[in-house]
C-alpha positions as CSV (number, residue, x, y, z in Angstrom):
1,X,-0.1,16.2,5.4
2,X,-1.9,13.5,3.3
3,X,-0.6,10.0,3.4
4,X,0.4,8.5,0.0
5,X,-2.4,6.2,-1.1
6,X,0.0,3.2,-1.2
7,X,1.3,3.9,2.4
8,X,-1.7,2.1,3.9
9,X,-1.0,-1.0,1.8
10,X,2.7,-0.8,2.8
11,X,1.9,-0.5,6.6
12,X,-0.6,-3.3,6.5
13,X,1.6,-5.7,4.6
14,X,4.7,-4.9,6.6
15,X,2.8,-5.6,9.8
16,X,1.2,-8.7,8.4
17,X,4.4,-10.2,7.0
18,X,6.8,-8.8,9.7
19,X,9.2,-7.7,7.0
20,X,9.8,-4.6,4.9
21,X,7.6,-4.0,1.9
22,X,10.7,-4.4,-0.3
23,X,11.2,-7.9,1.1
24,X,7.5,-8.8,0.6
25,X,7.5,-7.6,-3.0
26,X,11.0,-9.1,-3.7
27,X,9.9,-12.5,-2.4
28,X,6.9,-12.8,-4.8
29,X,8.1,-10.8,-7.8
30,X,11.8,-11.9,-7.9
31,X,12.2,-15.1,-5.9
32,X,9.0,-16.8,-6.9
33,X,9.2,-15.1,-10.3
34,X,5.5,-13.9,-10.3
35,X,4.2,-11.2,-12.4
36,X,2.7,-8.0,-11.1
37,X,-0.9,-9.3,-11.4
38,X,-0.2,-12.5,-9.5
39,X,1.8,-10.6,-6.9
40,X,-1.1,-8.1,-6.4
41,X,-3.6,-11.0,-6.1
42,X,-1.5,-12.8,-3.6
43,X,-1.0,-9.7,-1.5
44,X,-4.6,-8.5,-1.9
45,X,-3.6,-5.0,-3.2
46,X,-4.2,-3.4,-6.6
47,X,-1.8,-4.2,-9.4
48,X,-1.0,-0.5,-9.7
49,X,0.3,-0.5,-6.1
50,X,2.5,-3.5,-6.9
51,X,3.9,-1.6,-10.0
52,X,4.5,1.4,-7.8
53,X,6.6,-0.6,-5.3
54,X,8.5,-2.5,-8.1
55,X,9.4,0.9,-9.4
56,X,10.2,2.4,-6.0
57,X,12.6,-0.4,-5.1
58,X,14.0,-0.7,-8.7
59,X,13.2,-4.4,-8.9
60,X,12.4,-4.5,-12.6
61,X,16.1,-4.4,-13.5
62,X,16.9,-7.1,-10.9
63,X,14.2,-9.3,-12.3
64,X,15.5,-8.9,-15.9
65,X,19.0,-9.7,-14.7
66,X,17.8,-12.8,-13.0
67,X,15.9,-13.9,-16.1
68,X,19.0,-13.3,-18.3
69,X,21.1,-15.4,-15.9
70,X,18.5,-18.2,-15.8
71,X,18.3,-18.2,-19.6
72,X,22.1,-18.5,-19.9
73,X,22.1,-21.5,-17.5
74,X,19.5,-23.3,-19.6
75,X,21.6,-23.1,-22.7
């Protein structure tokens, strides 16, 4: 059985960060409010891989909810 191309990135990053891939992506994409390109650059993986994980962990909705909350607080 072939390994999904992103599986290698996932294993490497989980090992290097000692946390789940979801936590790694969430920290940069949600908590630090970075975009996919900056997240990819920081992690040393392709932007497409970051987009894959954002989709896999359904983080886009969470990010938009956080942005909406943040914008409400600024008003």
